[in-house]
ZARO-873088 format. One record per residue: residue in one letter; x, y, z of N, C-alpha, C, O in turn. Coordinates in steps of 0.02 Angstrom, whole numbers, plus 50000, padded with zeros to 5 digits. Layout:
! ZARO-873088
+---+-------+-------+-------+-------+-------+-------+-------+-------+-------+-------+-------+-------+
| r |  n_c1 |  n_c2 |  n_c3 | ca_c1 | ca_c2 | ca_c3 |  c_c1 |  c_c2 |  c_c3 |  o_c1 |  o_c2 |  o_c3 |
+---+-------+-------+-------+-------+-------+-------+-------+-------+-------+-------+-------+-------+
| a |     X |     Y |     Z |     X |     Y |     Z |     X |     Y |     Z |     X |     Y |     Z |
...
+---+-------+-------+-------+-------+-------+-------+-------+-------+-------+-------+-------+-------+
END
This chain:
! ZARO-873088
+---+-------+-------+-------+-------+-------+-------+-------+-------+-------+-------+-------+-------+
| r |  n_c1 |  n_c2 |  n_c3 | ca_c1 | ca_c2 | ca_c3 |  c_c1 |  c_c2 |  c_c3 |  o_c1 |  o_c2 |  o_c3 |
+---+-------+-------+-------+-------+-------+-------+-------+-------+-------+-------+-------+-------+
| m | 60008 | 52717 | 55132 | 59959 | 52775 | 55137 | 59885 | 52771 | 55150 | 59846 | 52754 | 55105 |
| n | 59872 | 52782 | 55191 | 59782 | 52772 | 55204 | 59742 | 52811 | 55164 | 59762 | 52857 | 55129 |
| n | 59684 | 52790 | 55171 | 59623 | 52811 | 55143 | 59620 | 52897 | 55120 | 59617 | 52925 | 55065 |
| a | 59622 | 52923 | 55195 | 59621 | 52990 | 55214 | 59675 | 53026 | 55170 | 59663 | 53077 | 55137 |
| k | 59728 | 52999 | 55173 | 59788 | 53043 | 55138 | 59781 | 53046 | 55069 | 59806 | 53093 | 55039 |
| i | 59746 | 52995 | 55035 | 59738 | 52967 | 54961 | 59682 | 53018 | 54943 | 59689 | 53053 | 54893 |
| r | 59626 | 53025 | 54982 | 59572 | 53079 | 54972 | 59591 | 53142 | 54963 | 59576 | 53179 | 54916 |
| i | 59642 | 53159 | 55033 | 59676 | 53230 | 55021 | 59707 | 53258 | 54953 | 59696 | 53309 | 54921 |
| i | 59742 | 53212 | 54946 | 59786 | 53201 | 54874 | 59745 | 53211 | 54806 | 59747 | 53256 | 54764 |
| l | 59710 | 53157 | 54812 | 59653 | 53174 | 54748 | 59606 | 53237 | 54751 | 59591 | 53262 | 54696 |
| r | 59581 | 53265 | 54805 | 59539 | 53318 | 54821 | 59593 | 53381 | 54784 | 59571 | 53419 | 54741 |
| i | 59661 | 53384 | 54808 | 59699 | 53432 | 54793 | 59709 | 53440 | 54719 | 59709 | 53494 | 54690 |
| a | 59718 | 53371 | 54687 | 59735 | 53381 | 54629 | 59697 | 53399 | 54582 | 59716 | 53420 | 54527 |
| m | 59629 | 53389 | 54606 | 59560 | 53379 | 54558 | 59546 | 53478 | 54565 | 59541 | 53513 | 54515 |
| y | 59543 | 53497 | 54618 | 59520 | 53576 | 54623 | 59584 | 53609 | 54606 | 59579 | 53670 | 54616 |
| a | 59655 | 53588 | 54578 | 59703 | 53629 | 54564 | 59703 | 53630 | 54498 | 59704 | 53683 | 54465 |
| a | 59701 | 53557 | 54467 | 59714 | 53544 | 54394 | 59677 | 53582 | 54359 | 59701 | 53626 | 54323 |
| i | 59616 | 53571 | 54362 | 59556 | 53631 | 54319 | 59591 | 53694 | 54307 | 59623 | 53709 | 54256 |
| p | 59582 | 53738 | 54371 | 59601 | 53801 | 54343 | 59666 | 53814 | 54311 | 59670 | 53856 | 54266 |
| i | 59723 | 53779 | 54333 | 59769 | 53761 | 54290 | 59771 | 53771 | 54222 | 59794 | 53812 | 54182 |
| i | 59737 | 53717 | 54222 | 59737 | 53700 | 54147 | 59699 | 53758 | 54110 | 59724 | 53782 | 54059 |
| c | 59642 | 53780 | 54132 | 59592 | 53843 | 54109 | 59651 | 53904 | 54087 | 59655 | 53933 | 54033 |
| a | 59691 | 53913 | 54146 | 59743 | 53966 | 54147 | 59773 | 53963 | 54096 | 59775 | 54009 | 54055 |
| v | 59804 | 53906 | 54092 | 59858 | 53897 | 54038 | 59809 | 53906 | 53959 | 59829 | 53938 | 53910 |
| w | 59758 | 53876 | 53963 | 59721 | 53885 | 53892 | 59694 | 53969 | 53876 | 59684 | 53995 | 53821 |
| g | 59687 | 53999 | 53941 | 59664 | 54068 | 53922 | 59732 | 54121 | 53904 | 59730 | 54162 | 53858 |
| v | 59773 | 54113 | 53935 | 59837 | 54132 | 53906 | 59866 | 54121 | 53860 | 59900 | 54169 | 53843 |
| r | 59871 | 54071 | 53823 | 59868 | 54019 | 53768 | 59839 | 54075 | 53720 | 59871 | 54117 | 53688 |
| s | 59780 | 54066 | 53725 | 59710 | 54111 | 53689 | 59730 | 54183 | 53665 | 59725 | 54210 | 53610 |
| m | 59758 | 54211 | 53737 | 59768 | 54284 | 53707 | 59826 | 54286 | 53681 | 59830 | 54327 | 53635 |
| l | 59874 | 54255 | 53693 | 59936 | 54248 | 53662 | 59933 | 54240 | 53575 | 59972 | 54263 | 53533 |
| e | 59892 | 54213 | 53567 | 59860 | 54195 | 53502 | 59825 | 54229 | 53443 | 59815 | 54214 | 53384 |
| g | 59806 | 54292 | 53489 | 59773 | 54352 | 53460 | 59703 | 54341 | 53470 | 59672 | 54379 | 53434 |
| k | 59657 | 54297 | 53511 | 59596 | 54272 | 53498 | 59549 | 54302 | 53532 | 59491 | 54284 | 53525 |
| g | 59575 | 54376 | 53594 | 59541 | 54409 | 53630 | 59534 | 54386 | 53697 | 59542 | 54326 | 53709 |
| p | 59518 | 54428 | 53745 | 59521 | 54417 | 53812 | 59463 | 54358 | 53827 | 59450 | 54339 | 53884 |
| g | 59446 | 54344 | 53795 | 59389 | 54289 | 53803 | 59415 | 54212 | 53846 | 59378 | 54182 | 53885 |
| g | 59472 | 54196 | 53831 | 59512 | 54140 | 53862 | 59506 | 54157 | 53931 | 59483 | 54119 | 53974 |
| l | 59528 | 54222 | 53944 | 59552 | 54251 | 54017 | 59488 | 54245 | 54069 | 59482 | 54218 | 54124 |
| l | 59446 | 54281 | 54030 | 59367 | 54270 | 54067 | 59347 | 54226 | 54075 | 59305 | 54224 | 54121 |
| g | 59361 | 54167 | 54039 | 59344 | 54101 | 54043 | 59376 | 54070 | 54108 | 59350 | 54039 | 54154 |
| t | 59435 | 54089 | 54098 | 59474 | 54062 | 54153 | 59461 | 54080 | 54219 | 59471 | 54044 | 54267 |
| l | 59435 | 54149 | 54221 | 59429 | 54190 | 54284 | 59359 | 54145 | 54307 | 59363 | 54112 | 54359 |
| w | 59302 | 54145 | 54271 | 59248 | 54115 | 54280 | 59262 | 54045 | 54314 | 59233 | 54033 | 54367 |
| t | 59303 | 53998 | 54287 | 59326 | 53933 | 54290 | 59338 | 53938 | 54354 | 59303 | 53899 | 54387 |
| a | 59385 | 53980 | 54396 | 59426 | 53988 | 54450 | 59363 | 54004 | 54503 | 59352 | 53976 | 54557 |
| g | 59334 | 54046 | 54479 | 59277 | 54069 | 54541 | 59233 | 54008 | 54544 | 59218 | 53988 | 54600 |
| i | 59211 | 53976 | 54496 | 59183 | 53906 | 54520 | 59213 | 53861 | 54559 | 59185 | 53833 | 54607 |
| m | 59264 | 53853 | 54543 | 59316 | 53813 | 54571 | 59310 | 53821 | 54660 | 59302 | 53784 | 54708 |
| v | 59320 | 53907 | 54642 | 59315 | 53918 | 54728 | 59250 | 53907 | 54768 | 59247 | 53889 | 54827 |
| w | 59205 | 53919 | 54729 | 59128 | 53901 | 54755 | 59112 | 53833 | 54781 | 59082 | 53818 | 54832 |
| l | 59145 | 53785 | 54727 | 59136 | 53715 | 54751 | 59176 | 53690 | 54806 | 59153 | 53651 | 54848 |
| w | 59245 | 53713 | 54807 | 59294 | 53701 | 54868 | 59266 | 53739 | 54928 | 59284 | 53717 | 54983 |
| r | 59228 | 53789 | 54929 | 59193 | 53807 | 55002 | 59129 | 53758 | 55012 | 59121 | 53734 | 55068 |
| t | 59091 | 53747 | 54968 | 59040 | 53703 | 54977 | 59054 | 53638 | 55008 | 59029 | 53617 | 55060 |
| h | 59099 | 53608 | 54968 | 59121 | 53551 | 54997 | 59141 | 53543 | 55064 | 59128 | 53494 | 55100 |
| e | 59178 | 53601 | 55081 | 59207 | 53604 | 55153 | 59162 | 53620 | 55211 | 59174 | 53604 | 55269 |
| k | 59098 | 53660 | 55184 | 59037 | 53658 | 55233 | 59004 | 53591 | 55240 | 58981 | 53564 | 55290 |
| l | 59007 | 53571 | 55179 | 58967 | 53498 | 55192 | 59000 | 53445 | 55222 | 58967 | 53398 | 55245 |
| y | 59075 | 53445 | 55226 | 59111 | 53401 | 55259 | 59104 | 53420 | 55341 | 59094 | 53381 | 55387 |
| a | 59113 | 53501 | 55344 | 59104 | 53519 | 55429 | 59033 | 53483 | 55444 | 59025 | 53439 | 55486 |
| t | 58993 | 53506 | 55411 | 58927 | 53466 | 55428 | 58924 | 53418 | 55453 | 58897 | 53415 | 55508 |
| k | 58948 | 53368 | 55426 | 58956 | 53287 | 55429 | 58988 | 53282 | 55495 | 58962 | 53253 | 55542 |
| k | 59055 | 53317 | 55498 | 59095 | 53313 | 55555 | 59057 | 53319 | 55616 | 59056 | 53276 | 55660 |
| l | 59018 | 53386 | 55617 | 58969 | 53401 | 55677 | 58926 | 53360 | 55684 | 58912 | 53358 | 55744 |
| g | 58888 | 53315 | 55645 | 58852 | 53270 | 55657 | 58879 | 53206 | 55685 | 58842 | 53170 | 55719 |
| k | 58936 | 53192 | 55673 | 58970 | 53140 | 55705 | 58996 | 53152 | 55783 | 58993 | 53104 | 55821 |
| e | 59016 | 53202 | 55802 | 59036 | 53220 | 55852 | 58991 | 53236 | 55907 | 58990 | 53206 | 55961 |
| r | 58946 | 53291 | 55889 | 58901 | 53302 | 55931 | 58820 | 53291 | 55924 | 58774 | 53328 | 55908 |
| n | 58826 | 53215 | 55945 | 58778 | 53190 | 55947 | 58736 | 53168 | 56035 | 58757 | 53186 | 56090 |
| f | 58685 | 53132 | 56021 | 58634 | 53117 | 56086 | 58692 | 53098 | 56146 | 58692 | 53126 | 56201 |
| d | 58742 | 53048 | 56127 | 58780 | 53022 | 56168 | 58823 | 53069 | 56202 | 58835 | 53058 | 56262 |
| w | 58853 | 53127 | 56169 | 58900 | 53176 | 56177 | 58855 | 53224 | 56218 | 58881 | 53245 | 56270 |
| y | 58782 | 53250 | 56203 | 58747 | 53299 | 56243 | 58731 | 53263 | 56310 | 58737 | 53298 | 56360 |
| r | 58709 | 53194 | 56320 | 58707 | 53169 | 56379 | 58766 | 53178 | 56426 | 58766 | 53201 | 56483 |
| a | 58807 | 53161 | 56397 | 58884 | 53171 | 56432 | 58897 | 53235 | 56457 | 58913 | 53243 | 56516 |
| t | 58889 | 53287 | 56416 | 58922 | 53341 | 56427 | 58861 | 53384 | 56469 | 58876 | 53427 | 56511 |
| y | 58798 | 53369 | 56455 | 58751 | 53416 | 56493 | 58709 | 53372 | 56539 | 58649 | 53383 | 56538 |
| s | 58735 | 53316 | 56584 | 58683 | 53267 | 56614 | 58653 | 53286 | 56672 | 58626 | 53243 | 56707 |
| s | 58653 | 53364 | 56693 | 58596 | 53386 | 56718 | 58546 | 53386 | 56680 | 58491 | 53373 | 56705 |
| h | 58550 | 53400 | 56604 | 58482 | 53421 | 56579 | 58458 | 53355 | 56530 | 58442 | 53352 | 56470 |
| f | 58464 | 53306 | 56579 | 58441 | 53247 | 56564 | 58397 | 53208 | 56608 | 58431 | 53174 | 56646 |
| h | 58341 | 53202 | 56615 | 58286 | 53186 | 56646 | 58233 | 53140 | 56641 | 58182 | 53165 | 56616 |
| n | 58228 | 53070 | 56659 | 58171 | 53036 | 56649 | 58166 | 53025 | 56571 | 58112 | 53033 | 56543 |
| g | 58225 | 53005 | 56535 | 58242 | 53001 | 56471 | 58224 | 53043 | 56424 | 58215 | 53029 | 56365 |
| r | 58215 | 53116 | 56460 | 58198 | 53164 | 56405 | 58253 | 53231 | 56408 | 58292 | 53234 | 56456 |
| v | 58253 | 53262 | 56376 | 58316 | 53303 | 56364 | 58286 | 53380 | 56365 | 58234 | 53396 | 56337 |
| t | 58318 | 53414 | 56396 | 58310 | 53489 | 56410 | 58355 | 53533 | 56386 | 58414 | 53515 | 56386 |
| c | 58342 | 53585 | 56365 | 58407 | 53641 | 56322 | 58444 | 53666 | 56399 | 58417 | 53681 | 56452 |
| h | 58507 | 53663 | 56381 | 58554 | 53678 | 56431 | 58558 | 53761 | 56431 | 58580 | 53788 | 56481 |
| k | 58538 | 53796 | 56381 | 58538 | 53853 | 56377 | 58487 | 53892 | 56403 | 58498 | 53947 | 56429 |
| c | 58420 | 53864 | 56398 | 58365 | 53901 | 56439 | 58333 | 53841 | 56490 | 58290 | 53854 | 56532 |
| g | 58355 | 53791 | 56482 | 58298 | 53740 | 56522 | 58226 | 53715 | 56484 | 58188 | 53677 | 56513 |
| g | 58216 | 53735 | 56434 | 58152 | 53731 | 56400 | 58165 | 53637 | 56381 | 58216 | 53604 | 56373 |
| d | 58103 | 53620 | 56380 | 58084 | 53552 | 56370 | 58064 | 53535 | 56302 | 58072 | 53476 | 56287 |
| r | 58037 | 53576 | 56251 | 58016 | 53577 | 56201 | 58069 | 53580 | 56139 | 58083 | 53626 | 56102 |
| i | 58094 | 53506 | 56143 | 58140 | 53498 | 56077 | 58112 | 53463 | 56024 | 58079 | 53412 | 56026 |
| h | 58129 | 53495 | 55977 | 58105 | 53478 | 55893 | 58176 | 53466 | 55847 | 58231 | 53493 | 55849 |
| s | 58157 | 53428 | 55818 | 58214 | 53401 | 55750 | 58181 | 53429 | 55680 | 58123 | 53440 | 55662 |
| r | 58258 | 53436 | 55646 | 58226 | 53455 | 55561 | 58299 | 53441 | 55526 | 58357 | 53442 | 55548 |
| s | 58274 | 53429 | 55472 | 58330 | 53398 | 55423 | 58366 | 53445 | 55403 | 58340 | 53497 | 55384 |
| l | 58431 | 53434 | 55403 | 58493 | 53495 | 55373 | 58493 | 53498 | 55314 | 58509 | 53551 | 55287 |
| l | 58475 | 53442 | 55275 | 58474 | 53440 | 55190 | 58533 | 53440 | 55171 | 58574 | 53410 | 55206 |
| r | 58554 | 53472 | 55117 | 58616 | 53478 | 55097 | 58646 | 53406 | 55103 | 58703 | 53395 | 55124 |
| h | 58594 | 53351 | 55078 | 58652 | 53295 | 55073 | 58679 | 53271 | 55125 | 58720 | 53228 | 55108 |
| t | 58677 | 53278 | 55176 | 58713 | 53270 | 55236 | 58663 | 53222 | 55270 | 58691 | 53201 | 55321 |
| f | 58612 | 53198 | 55265 | 58557 | 53145 | 55306 | 58582 | 53159 | 55361 | 58616 | 53116 | 55389 |
| t | 58574 | 53215 | 55387 | 58573 | 53233 | 55473 | 58527 | 53268 | 55501 | 58511 | 53319 | 55470 |
| r | 58497 | 53256 | 55558 | 58451 | 53293 | 55598 | 58480 | 53341 | 55635 | 58536 | 53333 | 55660 |
| e | 58449 | 53390 | 55641 | 58469 | 53446 | 55695 | 58410 | 53430 | 55750 | 58353 | 53416 | 55731 |
| h | 58429 | 53434 | 55819 | 58385 | 53431 | 55874 | 58397 | 53509 | 55903 | 58450 | 53538 | 55913 |
| f | 58340 | 53528 | 55911 | 58359 | 53611 | 55937 | 58278 | 53636 | 55989 | 58223 | 53608 | 55988 |
| c | 58298 | 53690 | 56024 | 58252 | 53702 | 56074 | 58202 | 53747 | 56040 | 58221 | 53798 | 56011 |
| t | 58166 | 53738 | 56042 | 58106 | 53794 | 56004 | 58091 | 53855 | 56052 | 58070 | 53900 | 56016 |
| q | 58094 | 53875 | 56118 | 58110 | 53934 | 56141 | 58166 | 53968 | 56131 | 58160 | 54030 | 56132 |
| c | 58223 | 53946 | 56121 | 58270 | 53993 | 56119 | 58305 | 53983 | 56054 | 58330 | 54033 | 56029 |
| g | 58310 | 53920 | 56018 | 58334 | 53910 | 55937 | 58403 | 53877 | 55950 | 58444 | 53864 | 55906 |
| e | 58412 | 53862 | 56035 | 58497 | 53832 | 56024 | 58494 | 53758 | 56006 | 58450 | 53719 | 56020 |
| t | 58550 | 53746 | 55972 | 58545 | 53687 | 55927 | 58575 | 53640 | 55993 | 58604 | 53671 | 56038 |
| l | 58569 | 53578 | 55998 | 58570 | 53526 | 56053 | 58620 | 53482 | 56022 | 58679 | 53496 | 56032 |
| y | 58606 | 53437 | 55989 | 58636 | 53388 | 55956 | 58612 | 53367 | 55874 | 58571 | 53395 | 55839 |
| y | 58643 | 53323 | 55864 | 58626 | 53303 | 55795 | 58609 | 53245 | 55795 | 58618 | 53210 | 55845 |
| s | 58579 | 53220 | 55734 | 58566 | 53128 | 55748 | 58565 | 53108 | 55668 | 58548 | 53150 | 55626 |
| p | 58583 | 53038 | 55648 | 58588 | 53032 | 55562 | 58521 | 53015 | 55560 | 58485 | 52985 | 55600 |
| e | 58508 | 53048 | 55490 | 58424 | 53019 | 55470 | 58417 | 52946 | 55435 | 58469 | 52914 | 55440 |
| a | 58377 | 52921 | 55408 | 58362 | 52853 | 55402 | 58408 | 52856 | 55330 | 58412 | 52904 | 55290 |
| s | 58439 | 52792 | 55326 | 58480 | 52805 | 55241 | 58434 | 52798 | 55186 | 58387 | 52758 | 55181 |
| p | 58459 | 52851 | 55137 | 58404 | 52861 | 55069 | 58404 | 52793 | 55051 | 58442 | 52750 | 55073 |
| t | 58353 | 52784 | 55005 | 58342 | 52708 | 54974 | 58354 | 52727 | 54893 | 58326 | 52779 | 54876 |
| v | 58384 | 52696 | 54851 | 58423 | 52699 | 54790 | 58379 | 52660 | 54751 | 58392 | 52648 | 54692 |
+---+-------+-------+-------+-------+-------+-------+-------+-------+-------+-------+-------+-------+
END
C-alpha cells in the first residue's frame, strides 16, 4: 500500500472516529438522564469536524493548484504572452504582473495582473526556517 492510500485511510479514520465517539457519548448521557448537554456537545463537535474537513480540503486544493499552475505551465499554455523573458496577462494583455502571498500555511505566491486582477500562475515561497 503506498503512502497516499495510507494517508487517506488515516484521514478518514481521524475525521470519522471523533464524531462517532462523541455521538455515542452524547446518546449515553441522554439515556442516563443527564440532559441534552451530551447531544449538544456532539452536534458542536460534529460542526467543528465539518469545518476542519472543509478547511483541510481548501488547503490541499491550494497546494495542488500551486504545483499544477506554475510558471512553466503558464509559459507553455500561453506562449504568445511571453516576450523577452517577461510575462503578459492572457486576459487583458497587461504587463504589470505582481505577486502576493496566499498565506494559509501553503507557502505559495500568486502572480496576478494588476489591471484586470486575473491570477496567472503560482510559485513556491522560500521555505520557512524553523
